[in-house]
C-alpha positions, 0 to 999 in steps of 0.5 A, spaced: 305 848 869 306 855 866 311 860 869 305 865 870 299 860 872 296 861 879 297 855 884 292 853 889 295 848 894 290 844 898 292 840 904 289 837 910 294 837 916 298 831 914 299 834 907 301 841 909 309 840 909 309 837 903 305 843 900 310 848 903 315 845 900 312 845 893 310 853 895 317 854 897 320 852 890 315 856 886 316 862 890 324 862 890 323 861 882 319 868 883 313 866 879 309 872 876 302 868 878 298 868 885 299 863 890 294 860 896 296 855 901 289 852 904 290 848 910 284 844 913 284 841 920 279 840 925 276 846 929 281 849 934 287 847 930 293 851 929 298 850 924 305 849 926 307 853 920 302 859 922 308 864 923 312 862 917 305 863 913 304 870 916 311 872 914 311 869 907 304 873 906 308 880 908 314 878 904 310 875 898 304 880 895 302 874 891 302 869 896 296 868 901 294 863 906 288 860 908 287 856 915 280 852 915 277 849 921 272 843 919 269 837 921 269 834 915 272 833 908 264 835 905 265 842 908 271 843 904 268 840 898 262 846 899 267 851 900 272 849 894 265 849 889 264 856 891 271 858 889 270 854 882 263 857 881 263 864 884 270 868 881 268 874 886 268 869 892 275 866 890 278 872 889 276 875 896 278 868 899 284 865 896 286 871 892 285 869 885 279 866 880 279 858 880 280 858 872 282 851 869 286 855 864 290 859 869 290 855 875 294 849 877 292 845 883 296 841 888 292 836 893 296 833 899 293 829 905 287 825 907 285 821 901 278 822 902 279 830 901 283 828 895 278 823 892 283 820 887 281 816 881 283 808 883 286 804 877 282 798 875 287 795 870 290 797 864 289 804 862 282 804 866 280 808 872 274 809 876 273 816 878 271 817 886 264 819 888 267 824 892 273 828 894 276 834 890 279 831 884 272 829 881 269 836 883 275 840 880 274 835 874 266 837 873 269 844 873 274 843 867 280 841 870 284 835 868 288 830 872 296 830 871 299 823 870 306 821 867 302 820 861 298 826 860 299 833 862 294 836 866 292 842 872 291 837 878 296 834 881 295 830 888 299 825 893 299 818 891 303 814 896 296 812 899 
């Protein structure tokens, strides 16, 4: 990851803490890029870390937090698709344009939200039909593996 890149961390409620750790390390390194932590939960949900996110938003001008109450991962995919296709909407909502040349994405939480590729055997993978990984790949992002660099990283312990 380049030191000046923007980072977009997207998590469902179960992945928020892990993304917080990545974000804290990034902010401690005083990176020059912008950062946004997007956390999705059911309608009416409030993050246990909401106060910390608010404080970080005040202390770090290059940080933004977005909490989304949603019924399904499909709704999140629609929102992220808007950020990928309309730089003005992305800048308004997450603070920067979602461009594969300048943005690194971290995904953590619900496997349906992530849409990770599944290994068939050998070096063969099947791309998921839905989720954020295939959406990001359609817009020029590449998945990072231990064998190749990329600008999308996702939780894989599932």
